[in-house]
C-alpha positions in Angstrom: 98.8 -2.0 49.8 97.9 0.4 46.8 98.2 4.2 46.0 94.8 4.9 45.7 93.5 7.8 42.9 91.2 9.9 45.2 93.7 12.2 45.9 96.9 10.3 46.9 96.1 8.8 49.5 97.6 5.1 50.7 94.5 2.2 50.8 95.3 -0.6 53.2 91.9 -2.8 51.2 93.8 -3.4 48.3 91.3 -1.1 46.4 87.9 -3.5 46.4 85.1 -1.8 47.2 83.0 -2.9 50.7 79.8 -4.9 50.5 76.8 -3.0 48.9 74.3 -4.5 51.0 74.8 -4.3 54.7 72.1 -6.9 56.6 73.0 -4.6 60.1 72.5 -1.0 58.1 70.1 -2.5 55.5 67.9 -5.5 57.0 64.4 -4.8 55.4 66.4 -5.8 51.8 67.0 -8.9 53.6 63.6 -9.7 55.2 61.9 -12.6 53.8 63.9 -13.4 51.2 64.6 -17.0 51.1 61.1 -17.7 51.3 60.4 -15.8 48.1 63.4 -17.7 46.4 61.2 -20.8 47.1 58.1 -19.4 45.6 60.5 -17.7 42.7 61.8 -21.0 41.7 59.1 -22.8 41.4 57.2 -20.1 39.1 60.6 -20.4 37.0 60.5 -23.8 37.1 57.0 -23.3 35.2 57.9 -21.0 33.1 61.0 -23.0 31.9 58.7 -26.4 31.9 55.8 -25.0 29.5 57.7 -24.5 26.0 59.5 -28.0 26.6 56.0 -29.9 27.4 54.7 -28.0 24.3 57.7 -29.3 22.2 57.2 -33.0 23.6 53.3 -32.6 22.6 54.7 -31.1 18.9 57.0 -34.1 18.7 54.6 -36.4 19.8 52.2 -35.6 16.9 54.1 -35.1 14.1 55.2 -38.7 15.0 52.0 -39.7 14.4 51.6 -37.7 11.7 55.1 -39.0 9.8 53.9 -42.7 10.8 56.5 -42.6 13.8 59.7 -41.2 12.1 59.2 -37.9 14.0 59.5 -39.7 17.3 63.6 -39.8 16.6 63.1 -35.8 17.5 62.6 -36.9 20.8 66.7 -37.2 21.6 66.4 -33.1 21.1 64.6 -33.0 24.1 66.8 -32.8 26.7 69.8 -30.7 25.4 67.4 -28.4 24.3 65.9 -28.0 27.7 69.3 -27.8 29.3 70.2 -24.7 26.5 66.9 -23.7 27.3 67.4 -23.1 30.9 70.6 -21.6 30.6 69.7 -19.5 27.9 66.3 -18.2 29.9 68.4 -17.1 33.0 71.5 -15.5 31.3 68.8 -13.5 29.6 66.7 -12.7 32.8 69.0 -12.0 34.9 71.5 -10.1 32.4 68.2 -8.1 31.2 67.5 -4.5 33.1 65.5 -6.0 36.0 68.6 -8.5 37.0 65.6 -11.2 37.5 64.0 -13.9 35.8 60.1 -13.8 35.6 59.8 -15.9 39.0 62.0 -13.0 40.7 60.4 -10.1 39.6 56.8 -11.7 40.2 58.3 -11.9 43.9 60.4 -8.8 44.0 63.7 -10.0 44.1 66.6 -8.9 42.3 70.1 -10.6 41.7 73.0 -8.2 42.2 77.2 -8.6 42.5 78.3 -8.2 46.3 79.1 -4.9 45.3 76.1 -3.9 43.8 76.3 -3.9 40.2 73.3 -5.7 38.2 74.0 -9.0 37.0 75.2 -9.6 33.1 74.0 -12.8 31.1 77.4 -14.2 32.1 76.7 -14.1 35.4 72.9 -15.6 35.1 74.0 -18.6 32.9 76.9 -19.7 35.7 74.0 -18.7 38.5 71.6 -21.4 36.9 74.3 -24.3 36.0 76.0 -23.8 39.5 72.6 -24.0 41.3 71.3 -27.0 39.9 74.9 -28.4 39.9 75.0 -28.1 44.1 71.6 -28.6 44.7 72.0 -32.2 43.0 74.7 -32.8 45.2 74.6 -31.3 48.1 70.9 -30.1 48.6 70.4 -29.8 52.4 73.9 -27.6 52.6 72.8 -25.6 50.0 69.5 -24.6 51.6 71.0 -24.4 55.6 73.5 -21.6 54.0 70.7 -19.6 53.7 69.5 -20.1 57.5 73.3 -18.9 59.0 74.4 -15.9 56.7 73.0 -12.3 57.7 72.7 -12.0 53.6 70.5 -14.8 53.2 72.8 -16.1 50.4 72.5 -19.7 49.1 76.0 -21.6 48.4 75.8 -20.7 44.8 75.8 -17.2 45.9 78.5 -17.1 47.8 80.5 -19.2 45.6 79.6 -16.4 42.5 79.7 -13.5 44.6 76.0 -12.4 44.3 73.1 -11.5 46.7 69.5 -11.5 46.2 68.0 -8.3 47.6 64.3 -7.7 48.0 63.3 -4.9 45.6 60.6 -3.5 46.9 62.3 -2.0 49.4 63.8 1.3 48.0 66.5 2.2 50.3 69.5 4.1 49.5 72.3 2.2 48.3 75.7 3.2 47.7 76.8 4.8 44.0 78.3 1.1 42.6 74.4 -0.1 43.0 72.7 2.6 40.8 75.3 2.0 38.1 73.5 0.8 35.3 75.3 -1.0 32.4 
């Protein structure tokens, strides 16, 4: 029990706000989310791979110009790709739209379970945890989304996030409207 600041009432919920998005009250927020997430992932994969491919082409040409010395830069491609993906997801989800380019194109938005927008560390962690879970538990990650009402994947549940259909404009809790 905790002593509430809203008029002195005792609360038994530990002061934790309820889920901002209820699949029973707002089912339209979760309609088609899993399918849209697959297409958003493919779009984001394309966005992530274009700069990497351009860098590889640049290094290959640079290696030709320097008679093979420039090819030593190929070792940078893998770590730079990882850093680029983490920065992309962190900046996109931490931005004003709380979504990556693929998610925006598919009208999706990432929110915390209590309705707040994403932030950089959450976006970066979301990406890392996604790649780790998909590497080890590929079928389980996707099956989890089919059996819960909010259509959350395994890494969403671990991080306390939810992806909603942002094309649906409904009345959500005040915590969801708070902008940071």
